[in-house]
N, C-alpha and C positions, 0 to 999 in steps of 0.2 A: 503495497499498501504506499500511496506518495507521501511519502514525512518531510515537513518540509521545519528546518532552526537554523539557529543560530550561528552551527559552523558550517551551513553551507551559504552564509548569507555575505555577501559584497558589499561595501561603504556606500554606493549608492543604495543600494536597500535599505541599507540601517542608517541611513539620515533620511531618507521616505517618513518611514517608518518613525522616527524619534519627530520627524515637521506635522504630521497627521494624528499624533497619537493627544489624545487630552487624557484631563484631570479622572481616575477612574475607568478608564480602559482596559482592559486584559489585555498584556502581549503573549503572543506565544500560547495564544493559548488553547489547548486541547479541545476539539469538537466530533463527536464520532468518527475518532480514531485518524483525524489530521487535527495538523497542526496551523490555526488560524495566525496569521500577523498583528491585525490590531480584532477586536470587538466591542466594537461600542453599541453597549446595550441589546440591543437584539440583531444589531447589521454585523455582519462578517465583511472584512476589508483582506482584502488581498492585493497587497504589491508586487507585480511583478515585471523585471526590468530587462526581460528575454522574451525568451519563445512559448508563445500562448502555450503550444501542443504540450508543454510538459506540465499544465494544471488542467487541460480541459478534463480529464475524467475526476478530478476532483472539485471544482467546478460543476458540473455537472450532476454528481451527486447530492451536494450543497447544495445547491439550489434551488430542489427539491422540498427543502423543509425551512429553509434562513433565506430572510434577505442578503444577498451577496454585491457587493461593490468591489470592482477588479479596478484598480488605479493600474496605471500605466504611463510614464516619464517619458517624452520626448524630445530632447535637445533643440531646444528654441535657436538658442547658441554654444558652440563650443572651442574650446581653449584646450590643445593636443600638447602634455607635457611628453618630452623624448628624455631617457635616463638616459645619461651617458652610455657609450659603450665602452669605455675605459676611463678609469675610477680619476684619474688626473684633470678628466674635462668636466664641462656644466652642463646641468640639465639643460634644453631647448624647450622653448612655448612660443609658441604662435596660439590666433587666431583661427579658424577653420573657416571657410569662404562657403562651409555649407550651414543651411539653418531650417532646420527640420520645419514639420507643418502638420497640422492636425489629420490630414487625410493619411496621413504613412501609419497612421493605426488600422490602416486594411493590412498591412502587407503580414501582419500576425493574426488578423482578425477571422483571416480564413480557416484558420483552426477551426472554428465553432462557432459561426455569424449568426445561425437559428437559436445561441440563448439568449439573443437580446430581445425574442419573442416570448421570454419567460417572463413575466410579472414579476420575479423575487432578483433578476439579475440589472444590474448598471454597468455601467462603463463611465470609468474618469478620467480622462486622459489629460495631462498636466504637463506643461510647455517647460520646462525648465532650461538656466545654467549649469552647464557642465565642463569637466574637466577631465580629460580621456588623458592616463598616464597609460605611456606606453615604453616598451622598449626589446632591443633588438637581439633576435633568435635567430639570426641565419636562414637559410633558406630560401625559397620561396612564395613568397603569398600574394593575390591576387592586389596589385594596387599597393600596399605596405610594404613591398622591396626590402620584404624580413623582419617589419616589424609589427609586433608582436600586443594587442591590447591584453593591458591588465588589467586595468581596474578602471570603473567610471566614478566621480567625486561628485558628488551636490555641491553647487555654488550658491543657485539660487531658485526660489521657484518664482517664474513670470506669471503664468495665467492658471486658472483648470477650467477644464470644461466638462459637464456631466452629458452623455445621453444613456436619457431611462428607456427608450424605445426605439423603432429603428426607424421611425419620422424623424427623430433626432439626428440620428446619422445620415438620413438622406437630405437631409438640408446643407449637407455639405458639397451635395452637388453645384455646380455653378449657377447661377440666373443666368447666365447665358448663353448653358447648352440649348439646341434647339429639342422643340418637341420629340423629333425621332434623333437617337444618333447611333453612334458606333462608337468602340471603343479609344479611336483614332481620336474621334471629336471630343472628349471627356478628356483626352491625355492633351489635348493642346488648348483648350478649354481651361484646363487645368497649369497647365505652363508648364505639366510633369514628365516623365517619363509613363509610356504605354502600357511597362510592368506593372507601374499600381494601377492605373486606370482601368484593367483587366482586371485587378484584385478588387478594384472598388464594385466595379458591377457583379463580379462574381457575390461579394456579400450579400449587395443592396437586393439580389434576384432572389437569394437564398433569405432573405428577410420577406420578400414579395413586397416591395417598395420600389424595383422595377421590371416589368418585364419583354420579354423577346416577342418580338413584330413582325418580324419579317428577315430582310439579306440586302446588302447593297452593293450589290457586285459577291464579292467573297467575303464581305463583313458584314456577322451579326448586327441587326435594330436595335435599337432597345428603347424604352421610353415609361416615363415615372409613370407608376401605376395608381389608377384612381378607376374607379367604380365601371366606367363607361369604353374602360379598354379590354379587348376580347385578345387573348394570345390567339394570335396566327400561324396556321401551321408551315 
């Protein structure tokens, strides 16, 4: 059975848990054979900084009996700290040009998009400023030239966004998106990669917020869901 405790925690997880904790909360509390990050009254709070698939079973079982909130951090701003490759050298710190965005949560939400249909489940995306510590490990890592991320550190909480149902997530679709659209249309409207648009479409389709309504060439067409939309074969 999946058990998560302090021995497995990384700095970002530990500091976020401390940031969310309120007086009277129970930390690392046992519930039905699982260890819960925070218990606030009846609410079970889980903080996940990585892959959602690791907690899919845990959430699916708990949400049947308890209100559960999953908190997921995304780096709106990131500083990269590279440890020196030699003892005599100094660490190098720089700000990453990349900026995280709310839509990035769909990259992980593909593990259980239908969980948003459960009344007991809510998702909170917290945009943060973070520092990423890297050390040189040699070898070839795609895009990292041998540098390995050792840990992530919380610098500041910027904003929090709570999604309680599929409609809340559907609101992230760009307003300028046409009524019928492809994943390429969505990627262009987002100003992001098509891979992210594809994951967004998959999740919203599984939640019933958009439907497939046909094809444009080889590309599938989708439309926002409302009662008058009929799925076309």
